[in-house]
C-alpha positions in Angstrom: -9.3 -15.3 1.4 -5.7 -15.9 0.3 -6.4 -14.2 -3.0 -7.8 -11.1 -1.3 -4.6 -10.8 1.0 -2.3 -11.2 -2.0 -4.2 -8.5 -3.9 -4.0 -6.2 -0.9 -0.3 -6.8 -0.4 0.4 -6.1 -4.1 -1.7 -2.9 -3.9 0.3 -1.7 -0.8 3.6 -2.5 -2.6 2.6 -0.6 -5.7 1.4 2.4 -3.7 4.6 2.6 -1.7 6.8 2.2 -4.8 4.9 5.0 -6.5 5.6 7.3 -3.5 9.3 6.4 -3.6 9.5 7.0 -7.4 7.7 10.4 -7.0 10.4 11.5 -4.6 13.1 10.7 -7.1 11.4 12.6 -9.9 10.6 9.4 -11.9 6.8 9.9 -11.4 5.3 13.3 -10.8 6.7 16.8 -11.2 10.4 17.3 -12.1 12.5 20.4 -11.6 15.6 21.6 -13.5 18.0 22.6 -10.7 21.2 24.5 -11.5 23.8 25.1 -8.9 26.5 27.8 -9.4 29.5 29.1 -7.5 31.0 32.4 -9.0 34.3 33.6 -7.9 38.0 33.2 -8.6 40.6 30.7 -7.5 39.4 27.5 -5.8 37.0 26.6 -3.1 35.7 23.5 -1.2 32.3 22.7 -2.7 29.7 20.2 -1.6 26.4 19.8 -3.4 23.3 17.6 -2.8 20.4 17.4 -5.2 16.9 16.3 -4.2 16.8 12.5 -3.8 20.6 12.2 -3.9 23.3 11.7 -1.4 24.5 14.1 1.2 27.2 16.6 0.0 30.9 15.8 0.4 33.2 18.7 0.1 35.8 18.6 -2.6 38.2 21.2 -4.0 36.9 22.8 -7.2 38.2 25.5 -9.6 35.9 28.5 -9.8 33.6 29.4 -11.5 31.8 26.1 -11.0 28.3 24.8 -11.9 26.3 21.6 -12.0 22.7 20.8 -13.1 20.2 17.9 -12.7 16.6 17.3 -13.3 15.1 16.0 -10.0 11.8 15.4 -8.2 10.6 17.1 -5.0 12.9 17.6 -2.0 15.8 19.6 -0.8 18.9 20.8 -2.7 21.9 22.2 -0.9 25.1 23.8 -1.9 27.9 24.3 0.6 31.1 26.4 0.0 34.1 26.9 2.2 37.6 28.2 1.9 36.4 30.7 -0.8 37.6 34.2 -1.4 35.4 36.9 0.2 32.8 38.0 -2.4 32.3 34.5 -3.9 28.7 33.9 -4.7 26.6 30.6 -4.5 23.3 30.4 -6.3 20.6 27.8 -6.8 18.1 28.2 -9.7 15.0 26.0 -10.1 13.4 26.1 -13.5 15.6 29.1 -14.4 14.4 31.1 -11.3 16.9 32.1 -8.6 15.7 30.6 -5.4 18.7 31.3 -3.2 21.8 33.4 -3.6 24.4 34.1 -0.9 27.8 35.9 -0.8 30.8 34.8 1.2 32.2 37.1 3.8 35.6 37.2 5.4 35.3 33.6 6.6 34.8 32.3 3.0 31.9 30.0 3.9 28.4 30.1 2.3 25.4 27.8 2.1 22.5 27.9 -0.4 19.3 25.9 -0.1 16.2 25.3 -2.3 13.2 23.1 -1.6 11.4 21.7 -4.7 7.7 21.0 -3.9 4.4 21.0 -5.6 2.1 24.0 -4.7 
């Protein structure tokens, strides 16, 4: 009886570990995510890749870009204090998923959701 419980516990632990790893892109599909902010001057930029931490805004020189290979989940790019006309863009596997242009308030947000079809 004890052997059967131990085997069941190990099976459950391995299954949940596999689900966690799949969310981080270590098992399952991975996506090449490129984030870009095009403009001049500086802007406050916060970015969060799937499986990563929430974005924290920091001042960056423009143009700006960053890329990571990630698993399924949400990616977001937040821009504030930017010149009107500044563009944020998120590409997944070289395909533009979201592109936004800043208006007079200088704030824009781009989002992309990586998921298997």
